[in-house]
Backbone as ProteinMPNN parsed JSONL, in Angstrom:
{"seq_chain_A": "MPQDIYDKIMMLAKRRGIIYPSFEIYGGVAGFYDYGPLGSQLKLNIENLWRKFFLLKDNCIEINT", "coords_chain_A": {"N_chain_A": [[-47.898, -11.728, -338.338], [-49.56, -8.726, -338.352], [-48.173, -5.529, -339.265], [-49.013, -3.224, -337.816], [-49.93, -4.235, -335.365], [-47.586, -5.384, -334.388], [-46.022, -3.041, -334.109], [-47.464, -1.747, -332.064], [-47.127, -3.537, -329.928], [-44.338, -3.409, -329.603], [-44.019, -0.69, -328.885], [-45.393, -0.662, -326.436], [-43.772, -2.426, -324.946], [-41.401, -0.936, -324.848], [-42.258, 1.375, -323.469], [-42.9, 0.312, -320.972], [-40.497, -0.541, -320.034], [-39.485, -3.037, -320.664], [-37.91, -3.69, -322.852], [-35.154, -1.973, -324.421], [-34.053, 0.053, -327.081], [-30.863, -0.661, -328.32], [-29.181, 1.122, -329.662], [-29.938, 3.596, -328.706], [-28.9, 3.646, -326.182], [-26.112, 2.975, -326.296], [-25.199, 3.933, -328.727], [-24.681, 3.382, -332.239], [-25.55, 0.571, -334.292], [-28.876, 0.29, -335.479], [-31.833, -1.607, -334.577], [-31.214, -3.527, -332.74], [-31.806, -4.755, -329.433], [-31.835, -4.227, -325.887], [-32.458, -5.875, -322.795], [-34.577, -4.506, -320.344], [-35.024, -3.936, -316.778], [-37.49, -5.263, -316.186], [-37.732, -6.842, -318.461], [-35.52, -8.532, -318.244], [-36.214, -10.026, -315.99], [-38.571, -11.219, -316.917], [-37.533, -12.802, -319.008], [-35.919, -14.56, -317.502], [-37.934, -15.864, -316.005], [-39.328, -17.178, -318.079], [-37.309, -18.9, -319.016], [-36.968, -20.5, -316.716], [-39.512, -21.719, -316.538], [-39.447, -23.162, -318.913], [-37.349, -24.946, -318.388], [-38.482, -26.328, -316.221], [-40.701, -27.538, -317.453], [-39.629, -29.123, -319.627], [-37.313, -30.457, -318.64], [-37.676, -31.465, -315.979], [-40.094, -32.903, -316.09], [-39.662, -34.885, -318.034], [-37.53, -36.225, -317.059], [-34.923, -35.499, -317.85], [-31.597, -34.209, -318.487], [-29.826, -31.113, -318.291], [-27.431, -29.71, -320.42], [-24.713, -27.615, -320.548], [-23.022, -25.884, -323.075]], "CA_chain_A": [[-48.424, -10.689, -337.479], [-49.613, -7.447, -339.073], [-47.188, -4.541, -338.823], [-49.555, -2.306, -336.814], [-49.953, -4.931, -334.072], [-46.18, -5.471, -333.986], [-45.609, -1.713, -333.645], [-48.116, -1.485, -330.77], [-46.464, -4.374, -328.92], [-43.001, -2.857, -329.374], [-44.164, 0.57, -328.145], [-45.76, -1.02, -325.068], [-42.583, -2.995, -324.301], [-40.466, 0.168, -324.592], [-42.826, 2.246, -322.427], [-42.893, -0.371, -319.676], [-39.128, -0.868, -319.643], [-39.16, -4.436, -320.908], [-36.765, -3.636, -323.764], [-34.664, -0.654, -324.828], [-33.21, -0.018, -328.276], [-29.44, -0.576, -327.968], [-28.544, 2.296, -330.247], [-30.232, 4.764, -327.876], [-28.077, 3.58, -324.979], [-24.682, 2.91, -326.578], [-24.866, 4.424, -330.061], [-24.336, 2.289, -333.137], [-26.484, 0.006, -335.257], [-30.278, 0.187, -335.066], [-32.431, -2.919, -334.744], [-30.837, -4.399, -331.631], [-32.471, -4.352, -328.201], [-31.353, -4.712, -324.6], [-33.521, -6.083, -321.83], [-34.649, -3.645, -319.177], [-35.196, -4.739, -315.561], [-38.644, -6.156, -316.321], [-37.435, -7.797, -319.522], [-34.592, -9.535, -317.708], [-36.976, -10.907, -315.105], [-39.469, -11.991, -317.775], [-36.694, -13.804, -319.685], [-35.557, -15.554, -316.492], [-39.133, -16.649, -315.703], [-39.595, -18.056, -319.219], [-36.287, -19.957, -318.991], [-37.266, -21.414, -315.608], [-40.675, -22.518, -316.926], [-38.993, -24.093, -319.947], [-36.602, -26.008, -317.695], [-39.426, -27.108, -315.422], [-41.544, -28.328, -318.343], [-38.915, -30.104, -320.435], [-36.286, -31.23, -317.947], [-38.157, -32.184, -314.805], [-41.155, -33.848, -316.432], [-39.163, -35.989, -318.853], [-36.357, -36.786, -316.394], [-33.769, -35.221, -318.703], [-30.603, -33.337, -317.876], [-29.437, -29.956, -319.086], [-25.99, -29.665, -320.671], [-24.211, -26.333, -321.047], [-21.908, -26.056, -324.016]], "C_chain_A": [[-48.424, -9.388, -338.28], [-48.689, -6.406, -338.439], [-47.733, -3.627, -337.737], [-49.622, -2.944, -335.431], [-48.534, -5.051, -333.519], [-45.7, -4.136, -333.423], [-46.212, -1.383, -332.284], [-47.452, -2.285, -329.647], [-45.088, -3.817, -328.584], [-43.067, -1.551, -328.581], [-44.511, 0.297, -326.681], [-44.548, -1.558, -324.305], [-41.558, -1.914, -323.976], [-40.968, 1.063, -323.467], [-42.712, 1.615, -321.048], [-41.505, -0.802, -319.23], [-38.759, -2.321, -319.814], [-37.946, -4.53, -321.82], [-36.402, -2.185, -324.029], [-33.865, -0.827, -326.114], [-31.746, 0.21, -327.901], [-28.798, 0.694, -328.484], [-28.841, 3.56, -329.461], [-29.333, 4.799, -326.648], [-26.601, 3.742, -325.319], [-24.262, 3.594, -327.87], [-24.539, 3.231, -330.948], [-25.49, 1.852, -334.001], [-27.892, -0.075, -334.677], [-30.769, -1.248, -335.263], [-32.06, -3.916, -333.667], [-31.451, -3.851, -330.349], [-31.763, -4.943, -326.995], [-32.561, -4.907, -323.699], [-33.428, -5.035, -320.74], [-34.809, -4.529, -317.949], [-36.367, -5.721, -315.662], [-38.409, -7.217, -317.39], [-36.499, -8.894, -319.058], [-35.32, -10.528, -316.815], [-37.932, -11.79, -315.9], [-38.708, -13.108, -318.486], [-36.31, -14.92, -318.714], [-36.748, -16.454, -316.151], [-39.461, -17.627, -316.828], [-38.586, -19.201, -319.259], [-36.575, -20.972, -317.891], [-38.469, -22.292, -315.912], [-40.299, -23.553, -317.978], [-38.26, -25.267, -319.308], [-37.547, -26.928, -316.924], [-40.244, -28.041, -316.319], [-40.768, -29.451, -319.022], [-37.966, -30.986, -319.631], [-36.841, -32.052, -316.793], [-39.21, -33.228, -315.154], [-40.626, -35.072, -317.169], [-37.922, -36.642, -318.263], [-35.111, -36.667, -317.271], [-32.779, -34.362, -317.922], [-30.266, -32.211, -318.842], [-27.919, -29.944, -319.209], [-25.642, -28.292, -321.209], [-23.043, -26.592, -321.973], [-21.151, -24.774, -324.184]], "O_chain_A": [[-47.393, -8.996, -338.826], [-48.46, -6.413, -337.229], [-46.996, -3.277, -336.814], [-49.395, -2.267, -334.428], [-48.307, -4.845, -332.327], [-45.047, -4.099, -332.38], [-45.536, -0.799, -331.437], [-47.242, -1.769, -328.55], [-44.71, -3.758, -327.414], [-42.246, -1.334, -327.69], [-43.98, 0.954, -325.786], [-44.324, -1.188, -323.152], [-40.912, -1.974, -322.93], [-40.19, 1.466, -322.603], [-42.454, 2.309, -320.064], [-41.355, -1.375, -318.151], [-37.819, -2.799, -319.18], [-37.056, -5.349, -321.594], [-37.23, -1.286, -323.884], [-33.075, -1.765, -326.223], [-31.432, 1.19, -327.225], [-27.953, 1.28, -327.807], [-28.07, 4.517, -329.536], [-29.036, 5.876, -326.13], [-25.909, 4.553, -324.704], [-23.07, 3.813, -328.084], [-24.158, 2.174, -330.445], [-26.32, 2.669, -334.401], [-28.075, -0.463, -333.523], [-30.181, -2.009, -336.031], [-32.547, -5.047, -333.682], [-31.6, -2.64, -330.191], [-31.169, -6.019, -327.07], [-33.561, -4.2, -323.819], [-32.339, -4.711, -320.268], [-34.737, -5.753, -318.062], [-36.243, -6.88, -315.266], [-38.838, -8.361, -317.239], [-36.661, -10.056, -319.433], [-35.068, -11.731, -316.879], [-38.087, -12.972, -315.595], [-39.191, -14.238, -318.556], [-36.369, -16.098, -319.068], [-36.59, -17.668, -316.021], [-39.828, -18.773, -316.568], [-38.961, -20.346, -319.508], [-36.439, -22.176, -318.109], [-38.464, -23.479, -315.588], [-40.776, -24.688, -317.938], [-38.51, -26.427, -319.636], [-37.421, -28.152, -316.975], [-40.453, -29.205, -315.977], [-41.198, -30.604, -318.997], [-37.838, -32.172, -319.935], [-36.5, -33.227, -316.654], [-39.22, -34.316, -314.579], [-41.103, -36.184, -316.942], [-37.323, -37.516, -318.89], [-34.345, -37.62, -317.413], [-33.086, -33.858, -316.842], [-30.408, -32.351, -320.056], [-27.207, -30.143, -318.224], [-26.206, -27.85, -322.21], [-22.18, -27.421, -321.686], [-20.179, -24.725, -324.938]]}, "name": "protein", "num_of_chains": 1, "seq": "MPQDIYDKIMMLAKRRGIIYPSFEIYGGVAGFYDYGPLGSQLKLNIENLWRKFFLLKDNCIEINT"}
């Protein structure tokens, strides 16, 4: 992915509250991100779709470790 497209996607995600740079919230090392309210919901939706696709269709079980 070209750098300019990556930068545009990251700026959009920050503006919409999907992610926030961790160092702006807590101080510390740059390069880490926290999920905002929309990002947390998006992550949950992706996890649920993953479970639905892989676990329910193939009659598999999920194991937490």
